N, C-alpha and C positions, 0 to 999 in steps of 0.2 A: 439250398437244393430242395428242401422239403416244401418251401413256399412255391417253388417252380412246379413241382409235381402236382401240388394241389391246384395250382392255376390251370394246368393242362387237363386235370380231371374235370374241372368246372367247364372248360371249353369243350371237352368231349361230351359232356351232358348237353350243352347248348347245340352241338352238331346233331345229336340224335333227335332233337326236336325239330330240325329242319325238314320240311315236307318234300320239297322238290330236290331232285338229284343234282340239278345245276347249282343250286345254292350250297349244297353240301360240298361239291367239288371246289367251289370258290373259297369256302371256308377252310378246306384242307390245304389249298394252295397258299392261303394267307398264313396258316400255322407253320407250313414248311419253311417259310422264310425265317422263323425264330429258332430253327434248329431242333425242334421237339416234335417233328411230324410223326416219328415212330411211336411215341407214347400216345399221341392223340389217336392214331390208327388203331392201336390196341384197345383204346377206350371205346371206339366206335363199334367194334364187333361184339363187345360184351353186352349182355342184356342190360336193360335200364335199371332193374332192381339191384344188379351187382354194382353198378356205378354209384348208385345212391347208398350202397352199404358202407362206403368209406365215409366215416363220420369224423368231422373235425371238432376240436374243442370250440366251445362257444366264444372264447376270447379271440381265437384266430379268425373265426368266421366274422366276428364283429369288426376286427381290424381290416380284413380284406374288403368287406362290404363298404366300410367307411372310406377306405382309400379309393375304391372304384367310384363312389359317389362324388368325391372331390375331384377326381381326374376328369369327370365329365364336364365340369365347369371351368377347367383350367384353360387359360388363354395366354399366348406368348406374343410379344410385339413382333409384327411381321409375319405371323403365322396365318393359317387359313381363316381365323376369325377376325383378323385385323382388316378394317375397312378404311381406306384413305379418305381425307376430307373431300367432300363433294357438295360444298355450299359456298355462297358468296363470301369472300371474293375469289376463292380457289376451288374450282370444279375440277379436281384432279382426275376424276373418272370420265367426265364427259366434255370438259373444256377443250377447245382447239385454237383459241386466240390468246397468246401470251403477251401481256402488256406490262411494261416496266416504267414506273414513274419515279424519277430521281429528282428530289427537290428538298431544299432545306437540310442537306446533309443526311437525308433519310432515303430509303428505297422501299417503295411499295409495289408489290407485284399482284397482278390479276391474271387469272386463267379463266377466261369467259368463253361464251359460245358465239360463233360466227353468225348463226341464225338470228339470235336476239340482237346482236350489234348491228347487223345489216337491216333489220326491221326498224330499229330505232334511229339510225344515223345514215344519212346519205353518203357520208365520208367512208364509213366502213363498207357500205354496199358497193361503192365504186372501187375501193382499193382491194377488196377481197374478190372482185369479179375475175373471171378467167383472163381478161385482157390485161389487167394491171396487177394481178396477184403475184406475190413473191413467196408463196407458201412452200414449205419443204416437206417432202414425203418421208415418213419414217422408214428406216431400213428393217430388214427381216430379223435381225438379232436384237431388236428392241430399241435401236437408235441410240448409239453411244453419245450422240451429240444433242439429243433432244429428249424431252419427256414424252411418254406415250400416253395415249388415251385408253383408259381401262374402263370397261363397261361390265357391270356386274352380271354374272350368269352366262357369259359367253365363252369362258374357258374353264379348264379343270382347276381344282383347288391348288395343286402344286404350281400352277402358272400365275397365281395371283401375285401381283407386285412386279411382274415383267411387262414391259410395254408391248402394245399391239402394233402391228405393222400393216394391218389391213382390216377392213370391215367385213361383214357377212357376205357382201357381194364380191369380195376379192379386190376391191379398189383400195389403194394405199391410203392410210390415214394422213391427212394434211395438217400442218401446223403453221399458223401465222404468228409473226412476232413483231411487236411495235415497241419503240422506245421514245421517250420524250426528249426531243432534241431542239436546241436553240441555235447552235453554231451553224448548222446546215442552212437554215433560213437566212441567217445573217450574212453568210458568204454569198448567197445568191442576190440578195437585195442591197448589199453593201452596208457598211456601218458597223457599230458595235454589237456584239452578240448579246450584251446585257440589256440593250435597248429594244430587243426583238421579243415578240410574243412566242413562247415555246409551243411546239406542236408535235404531235406524234408522227414519226416516220417509220416506214416499214423496212425491216432488215431481212436479208436473205436467209440467215440462220439464226437460231434462238439459243441463248445460254440455258443451262440446266436450271430448273426452278429451285433446286435445293442447294444452289451455290455455284459460283464460278462460271466462267465461259469455258465450254468444252471444245470450242473451235474458234478459229480466228474470225472476227466479225467482218462481214462484207460492207462495202461503203453504203452510206445512206441512199435510199431510193426515194425520189420524189413521187408521191402518189397522185398522178394526174388523172382526173376523172374522165370517163368517156364523154362524147358529145351529147349523149342522151340524158345525162344527169344535169339538167339546167339549174336546179336548185343548188347543186354542189358548186357550180361555177359562180353563182351569185354569192354564196357564202365566202368563197375564196377572194372574190373581187372586192368585197367589203372588209376584208381582213385588216387592211391598213388603216381603215377609218375607225376601228374599234378603240374605245377609250376605256381601258381597264383602270380601276382605282389604284392609285400609287400609294402603297403603305409607306410608313416612315423609314423602314430599313429594308435592305435586300433580303434579310432573313425572313421578315414578315411576308414579303412578296413570294418567296419560295414556299412558305407554309400555306399561303392562300392558294397557290397553284396546286399543291397536293390536295388541299381540301376541295377545290373545285372539281378536280378530276374524280375524286372519290364520290362526291355528290352526283356527278354526271353518271357514273356507272351504277350507283345505287338507284338512281331514278330509272335507268334502263331495266333493272330487275324489280321494279315496283317496291323499293324500299324508300322510306321517307328521307329526304336529304337533311343533313345536319345544319340547320339554319337557326339564327338567334330568334327566339320566340318572345323575348321581353323588351329588347331595345330595338325600336323600329329603324333607327338610323343605321345600326349595325346590320339589321336584316336587309335594308335597302342595298347596302354595299355588297353583301354576300349574294343577294339575288341578282344584282346587276352583273357581277362577275360570272356567276353561273350561266346566266342567259347569254352573255357574250361568248362564253366557251361553247355553249350549245349551238349558237349561230355559226361558229367556226366549223363545227362538225355536222351541220345541217340536221339538228335534232331538236328544233324548237317545238315541234308538234308534240313531243313526248315530255320535254322539260317544262314548257310553258304552263300547262295546267297545274303542275306541282307548285311552281312559284306563285301563281295566281291564288291558289288555295291558302298558301302560307301567309301572304300579305293581307288577304281579306280578313284574316283572324284578328287583325289590329282594329278594325272597324273605325271608330271615331278618331283615333290617333292617325290612322291612314289618311282620312279625308283632310285633316289639318296639314299633314305633311305634303299632300298633293297641292293644297292651296299655296304653300310656301315655295315649292319647286315644281311647277306644272310642266315645263319642258322635259325635265329629267324623268318624271313619272309617265309622261307621254311615251317616251322611248321604252320604258319598262312595260307599259301596257301593250305596246305594239309587239315587242319581242315575245312577251308571254301570251299573246293572243287573248288578253283579258278585256272583255267588253266593258266591265265595270270601271276598271282603272283607266282604260283608254278614254272612255266617255267622260269621266270626271276630269281628267287632265285636259281633254280637248275643250271643254266648256271654259276652263280658266284661260287656256291659250288664246282662244278666239276672243274672249272678252278683253284681254290685255293686248291684243295685236296692235302694232307690230313689235311689241316688247318681246325679246327673246328670239327674234327671227334669225339672228346669226347662229345661235346655238342649235336651233332646229334644222337649219339648212345643212349644217356640218355633220349632224348625227343621224338624221332620219332620211329615209329614201324619198324620192320625188313624189311617189304616190301619196304619202302622208302629207306632204306639203300641198298637194292639190286638194286634198280633203279640207285642210285648214283654210285655204284660200276660198274654196266654195262656201264654207260656213261663214267666213268673214263677209263675203259678198251678200249672202242672205241677210246677215245682221245689218249691214249698211243699208240695204234696200228697205228693211223694216224701219230703221231709224230715219231714213229720208222721208218716207211716207208720213211718219208721225211728226217729224219736224215741220213738214208743210202744213199739217193740220194745226200745229201749235201757232205758227205765224198767222194763220187765218182766224185765230180766235178773236172774238170781239164781244162787246157788250151792247145791249139794246136799251132803248128808252121804254117807259111804261106803255107807249103806243106800239112797240114792236119794231121800231126803226133802229138802224145802226147808229151808234153814238158818233157824233162829229163835234168839232169845236164850236159849231153854231147851236146845236140843240142840247148838248150836255158836255160842257168843257171839262168838268172834273172827272167824269167817267172816261172821256177820251184821253185824258192825261194818264189815267191808270192803265189803259190799254197800251199806250205809247211806252210807258215805263216798263211794262212787262216784255214787250217786244224788244226793247233796247237791251234789257238784261239777257234775254235769250240769245240775241245776235252776238253780244260780246262774249258769251260763254260757249258758244258752239262754232265760232269762226276762228280759225288759226290766226295768230298775230301776224302782222305784216313783216316781211324780211327786213333784217337790219341793213341799212345802207352802209356800204363800205366806202371809206374815203378814197378819192381819186389820187393817183400818184402825180406828182408835179411833172409837167412836160419837160422832156429832155431836149436840149439844144442840139440840133443836127450839125454834125461836123463831118464834112466829106472825107477828112483824113482819118476818122475814127470808125472802123467797121462796126463796132458795137453800137454806135449811135444810129447806124442805118437799119438795125434790126427792129422789127415791130415790137411794140410793148407786149409783155406776157398777158395771156388771157386771165381774167379773174377766175378764182376757183368756183366750181359749180356748186350752187347752193341748193340743198334739198329742202323743199317746203316742209315746214314743221307740221306734224300731225297732232291732232287733239283727240284725246280719248274722252268722248262725251258721255261715257257711262256714269260718271259721278254727277253730271248735270241732270241726266234723266232720273237718277235715283232721288235727287233733291226734288224734282218735279213730281215724282211718284209719291214722295213722302208728304209734300204739301205743308200747310201750316206755317210755322215760323222758321222752317229749315232754310228758306231763302226769302229775300226781301222782307226782313223783319220790320217791326213797328218803328224802331229807331231809324232805320234807313228811310222809311217812308216820311218820317218827320223831317229829316235832313233834306229830302227832295222838295217838300212843300215850303221849307224855309227859304228856298231860292227866291220866291216872290212873297215877301212879308205881308203884303196886303191880302193874300189868300190864306194865310196861316192863322187858324183859330181852332178851338176845340171842336166845333161842329164840322168844320171842313176835314179835320184829321179823322174823325169818326166815319164820315161818309166815304172818304178816300180808302180807308181800311176795309170797309164793307165791300166796295167795288173790286178791290184787289183780291179779297178772299173769294169772290165769285170767279175771278179769272183762275185762281189756283185750283179751285174745285174742278173746273172744266179741264184744266191741264192734267190733273191727276187721273181723270177718267180716260183721257186720250193715251196716256203713257202706261196704262195697265198691261198691255201685251209685253212691254219691255221689262216689267217688274217680275215676270215669272222666274222661278228658280228651278233649274233642272239638275242641281247638284245634290249629292247625298249629304253634303255638309249642311248643317242647320245654321242658317244665317241669322236668325233671330229678328228682332224688331228693327235694328239699325243696319241690317244687311251684313252683319259680321265685320263691318269696317271695310268692306270691299269697295273699291272705287271704279268698278267696271260692271258690265252687265253679264248675267248668267242665264240668259233666256235662250241659249242655243240648244236646240233639241237634236240629239244624235240618234239617228235611225239605223236600221239593220244594214242598209246599203252604204252607210258611211264608214264601215269598218274595212280598211284597205286589204286585209288578208282574205276577204270573202271573194275577191275576184282576181 
């Protein structure tokens, strides 16, 4: 009781210090709620010096001051100083899109913003639009079925923790809810649910973020985009052609799905995705899976630069991997909108064409195939021009005349041998003749005998990759037609074989090789980031394809 009276005396002193009458009345009303308003009123009418005349022991004053100082910093969970989490992945105060990812026996929840999701993804832009939205408005009592959006500074302190039902303009707060679902898509397309790629579907009602479903769930709703979203239609049309890497176990597949969705949302909020930074093989698999997911949700423009930046950090190891698997990295470069990776892989693909044509046709769109074919045609045109110049190469006599069997038989033999070698190595071999079937005797009583014989299977003319031959011509020296082969050629006529003849024949052949090396210089250019070295890195094809700005298919 003594402590209570002393507290009231102190409050009375504080009231006498209040200058405005309105503040004094407010303080009196606050004190009346404690049941001691009569004591405070008595303290107010007394003069200031009388109030100060009541002196307390120093120990009591010290304890009261200390207790007041500690009470100012006291905080209780759920009280006015408690602030809910408002950061990635749970924006409990401002988020309005609830996403649930159940994979690998775990459940990951996200409470994100419709504005950011719609800006980064054509899927969310279409599905949250007025035409296709299944959002639920919060009720006035805070929405027993849903979480509310709490914005700081919009309500009184005693209302903190209660959900909002409307914004400042009076419009009801909307909430979208998505769940990762595989069964729904499997039922529509037929087949096993485990063989289908899971995708987010929009539900009419959302479960509580802090546990349990508060209402019965509505059936899954297919989020069909409006006709104006052409890019969204393109992503959904190519969904069946996506080839996601198959882990060893279903558990790993589920874990990868959860990781890909987390990386997708992290990228939307400008957080770096969690990708392997040491093993380029693992990084390729993770980047490919993330890009396929971004393609499904029409978010390549946002995710692509992140993947491009991550892969380019490998530098030399990346160039070697592209040389091993050019069609695979061509798709990565196309999805990531990476000019460097796409150009590097395109040079390899064009040089090896038609190797890998089946994989490219099944995985890449038609516009990429058109770019490849255009570059192959340009390369073939250049090779045709150079090949014609090589066949027209000849030697001359000291008087400037072309060598013939009559004026310089040995030089003419060198020219003939060079042309023969060039023709054999740049011309595809003749098709193998198939043996004819024995003629069957016609029997009018046998219907099978009257049927015409089956047509022979269509034979595809073999193609020759002449890149290796042109690299030998560009290298010159003993890389082709070496000294031993020249000797074997001269030994065909023993009367012409001697030391002087071999020396002169080698000199004339070296002249042919030097001229051929100058002619093939345009084909020896290297537009790869990969350092080929002196022996062209062991590549058996040409890398002289130049990729220009107009060759990137996503530019138009």
